[in-house]
N, C-alpha and C positions, 0 to 999 in steps of 0.2 A: 383512429389512425395515430393520433398523437400519443396515446397510451402505448401502442405498440412500438412506435419509433423511440420513445423514451426508454422502454424496457430493453430494446435492442442495444441502444447506446450504452445504457447502464451495464449490461452484460459484457459487451465488447471492451469497455473500459476496465472492468474488473479483471477480465482475462489478460488484458494488457498489463495491468498492475502486477498480477501474479508472474507474468513472464519477465517483467523488469526485475522483480524481487529475486527470482531464480537466476537471472543473468548477473545480478550484483554478486550473489553468493558464488557463482562460478568464477567471476573475475577476481574476487578476493582470494580464491584458492589457487589462482595461477602462480607459477613460479615468479613471474614478473608482472606486476600490476600496471596497467595503463591508467594512471591516476586521473588524468584529465578526462578520459573517456568514461571512467567510472563516476566522476563527479557530474558529468553531463547526464549520464543515465539516471543518477540519483535525483537530479533536478527534474527530469522527466517523470520519475516515480512520484515526486511531490506534486507536480502539476497534474498528473493523472488522478491522484488521490483527491485533489481539489475538484476536478471535473466530476468524479464519481459522486462527491457530496452535492455538487450543483445539480447534476442530472437526477440524483436521488431526491433532492428537494423538489424539483419540477414534477417528478413522478408523484410525490405526496400531494402537491398542490393541484396539479393539472391532470393527474392520472385518473383512471376509471374507478379506483376504489375510494378515493377522497380521504381527507384528513381524519374524519371520524374513525375509519378503519384502522389507521396507523396509531392514532392517539391512544386507543384502547387496547392496542396489541402489545403484550409484554415482550414478544419475540422481536418486534421492531426496535424497542428500546435496548434489548440485549444485543442486537446486531449493531446498533449505533455505538454502544459501549465497547464492544469488541473492536470496532473500527477505530474508535478513539484510542484504545489501548495500543493497537498496532501503531497508530500515528505517534503516540508517545515513545514507544520503543524505538521507532525509526529515527528519533532525534539524535541519539548517540552516534549511529553510523553516519548520519548526515554531517554532523559536526566534525567527526574524524575525517571524512572525505574532504571537507573544506580545509582542514588543517593540512592534510596530505597535499592537496592541490597547491596551497601556498608554499609548502616545502619544495615541491617540484619546480615551482617558478624560481625559487632561490637556488636550487641545485637540481638540474635536470636528471641526475642519476639517482635521486632519492627514491628509496623503497621503504615502506613501513616495516617495522620489526615484527617478528612472529607474535609477540604478545598483543600488539595492536591488531593484527590480522585476526587473531583468535577471538578477541573481544567483539570485533565486527562480525565474524562469522557466527558467533553465538547469538548476537542480537538479531541478525538476519534469519537464523534458524528459529528463534522465538517468534519473530513476525510470521514466518511461514506456518509454524504450528498453530498460531492464533487464527489463521484463516480457516482452520477446521471447524471450531465452534461458530465463527462468523457465518460460514456457509450453512451450517446446521440451523442456526437461527434464521437465516434467509429462507430456507426451505420450510421451516415450521411457521414462519411469519406468513408466508403465502397461503398456508392451509388453515390458519387460525380463524375462527374457533374450529376445533377438530370435530 
């Protein structure tokens, strides 16, 4: 039952992460950005990513397949690499959101310029696109060896 509970938690967290990523992208495209709300959402995105790693580690250690399955599985390592790359790409938007939040505290009417919005939208789009290989690696990982 532990393995099932961890799998469910892992999947729910991943779907939540995807929803938050898409919500961030929509919010950045709005004519007026609610910067404090966007910054809180991004903090939730980071916390959820951390929970995904924690639950994933629990699945590896306590799950039904055991460490030996994952250690020898190239798709497991590719999935982790994709997740790490997404995390690295997400640093730039997070830093911008923090800068914007400070600017809003100094001037409540602050709105980021189009150049900054475009850079953030691009980074969020790259994160979303990187989910495709990550999910492919996850599916392949579960079926390895073929």
